C-alpha positions, -999 to +999 in steps of 0.1 A: -024+099-247+001+072-234+020+075-204+058+083-212+070+083-183+065+067-145+071+095-127+034+112-131+023+130-098-013+141-110-027+126-143-066+134-157-082+111-177-118+122-194-122+151-168-158+168-176-175+192-153-209+207-161-226+232-146-265+234-149-277+271-162-316+264-164-342+238-154-375+230-165-399+217-143-394+186-120-358+188-131-370+183-165-352+201-196-320+207-179-293+230-197-257+228-188-228+245-196-199+223-204-171+244-189-145+211-194-154+186-213-132+153-220-099+169-209-068+144-202-033+152-194-006+145-168+020+163-150+052+148-136+066+153-104+087+181-101+078+201-133+060+230-142+026+222-167+013+256-178-023+257-193-034+287-216-064+298-234-088+329-237-111+339-209-137+310-208-119+282-219-121+263-187-083+263-172-095+275-142-125+253-136-099+227-142-075+237-117-105+238-094-115+202-102-080+193-093-081+207-061-117+190-052-130+232-049-156+215-076-171+183-076-164+165-108-194+155-135-172+126-148-137+116-155-108+106-134-079+125-114-053+105-104-025+119-072+002+097-067-017+070-085-045+072-060-080+082-078-088+113-059-121+128-077-147+108-065-134+109-027-157+125-003-157+155+015-144+140+049-118+122+032-101+153+016-083+168+046-052+147+039-052+153-001-057+191+006-028+188+027-005+182-007-026+200-030-026+234-024-041+266-045-030+302-051-055+324-067-057+349-089-070+380-069-048+383-041-072+403-022-109+386-025-087+355-014-075+366+020-098+373+050-097+415+055-107+407+094-076+386+100-040+394+104-013+380+084-001+357+113-036+340+112-040+335+077-005+316+073-014+300+105-050+288+098-037+260+076-015+254+105-042+251+128-065+230+108-039+201+102-024+205+139+010+212+128+033+224+157+026+240+189+021+280+194+057+287+193+068+262+169+040+276+144+050+313+149+084+301+140+070+283+111+048+315+101+082+338+105+100+312+081+073+313+057+072+355+054+109+352+052+106+328+021+080+348+001+103+381+008+082+396+042+094+405+075+081+391+108+069+428+116+042+421+086+029+396+103+007+418+126-006+435+097-041+432+081-042+423+039-056+462+034-023+476+047+001+458+015+001+461-021-014+437-045+023+421-050+024+417-011-009+403-010+002+378-035+033+370-015+010+364+019-013+340-003+016+322-019+027+320+018-004+307+033-002+278+003+031+266+017+026+263+052+015+229+052+043+219+033+023+205+001+042+189-029+015+199-058+001+240-063-020+251-090-014+287-094-048+304-106-033+333-129-010+343-097-001+374-117-026+384-134-041+414-111-005+421-104+012+456-119+041+444-147+069+456-128+058+432-099+050+400-124+084+393-129+093+393-089+065+366-085+077+344-109+108+342-104+100+337-064+078+307-075+107+290-097+125+294-068+110+279-038+104+252-064+138+241-067+145+248-028+107+226-015+105+203-046+074+217-057+055+209-091+034+235-105+002+236-125+005+269-141-028+285-152-025+318-173-036+337-203+002+355-207+017+332-229+050+349-231+052+342-190+039+309-195+070+298-219+095+315-191+082+293-164+065+259-178+087+231-186+052+218-212+022+233-218-015+225-229-036+252-249-076+246-240-103+260-263-140+262-252-134+234-229-112+209-247-073+207-253-061+211-285-023+206-281+002+197-256+041+198-265+069+211-244+073+248-240+104+250-265+085+228-288+054+245-291+064+280-292+089+267-322+066+244-339+030+252-332+006+229-348-027+237-340-043+267-357-054+278-327-020+278-308-008+297-338-031+325-337-022+328-297+014+329-306+009+358-333-006+376-309+023+383-283+036+415-286+074+414-296+089+447-283+109+455-321+092+472-342+116+455-375+101+420-364+066+432-357+065+443-391+078+412-409+058+387-386+026+375-399+001+379-373-028+352-376-065+369-368-091+350-355-127+359-372-159+350-355-164+351-316-159+320-296-192+295-291-210+291-265-200+263-240-241+255-236-244+245-273-210+244-288-202+234-326-206+196-332-176+179-343-141+205-342-156+228-316-124+257-334-141+248-369-160+280-370-134+304-364-106+281-385-100+289-423-084+255-430-119+240-419-129+209-436-163+185-443-150+161-415-143+190-391-181+195-387-188+151-388-163+141-365-145+154-334-109+152-333-089+130-313-056+143-291-028+122-312+005+122-309+017+138-341+053+142-328+078+127-292+056+137-265+033+167-288+001+161-290-024+176-315-067+176-315-067+186-352-077+167-385-052+184-404-024+168-387-018+128-385-009+107-356+028+096-355+018+060-343 
């Protein structure tokens, strides 16, 4: 996959993350779950790159590898042109000041024994930002940015609603003024009425603070709203990458078409006329994925070559990449 621009903030090359699930005597015959298996993409400065797919496809693991919450098995991760995939733990402090994460469960990600002031202030303490009075002002300013009041700083996480807790988590991520944030399904645990508010707030913060997002989600309609470009994952692989508009208007990969056809449309007439793509079978095990194309066991277009050869992610149109033997590269 060729770079189309020099203005790249994050780049992932051939990333793999395997988890050992079973070991034999003396470490022999180890069995691995191939959560992320040879994934490559880039994210431009200031854009939102959406990452979608079924549960278990590896999108959250990809995000955690980029933030270095997980050590990678192989591959390369570049941030501002510097390779960070192999950086040792003691050297990660400065990197983590620039790369932060918003977690899926706003309650589990917050320490229930700490006040909001302590939760948001902890990153400031770790990175030695400001004195006590300056940190207080930073905390109040962050609370205001996420739609909370300074009076909330003395409360504990259990005293807030789910949406408010996620706002606290967002404030904590913003405390050290990062340039890149991994949003790991930040709205999936929230009520539908609150989801749009949080997404709109993330967009406003992006404009005000010049942020770059990796937005991981399974809600395709919301990903379309917030993302500039979208990558579709299936069983540890990226099968399609395109701009948000291009992906929704002209999906190329059979799996992408199936995902998009499952999005509910609040119009009975349109729903009745649309053609829904129903996938048969279940997602294969990441421990023993199918040879060749991993989607072939559920694809009605599967050919002999799909069993024999793994499709590469090729550019089939202007910055539209697809991994499928049905499509030919434009180059």
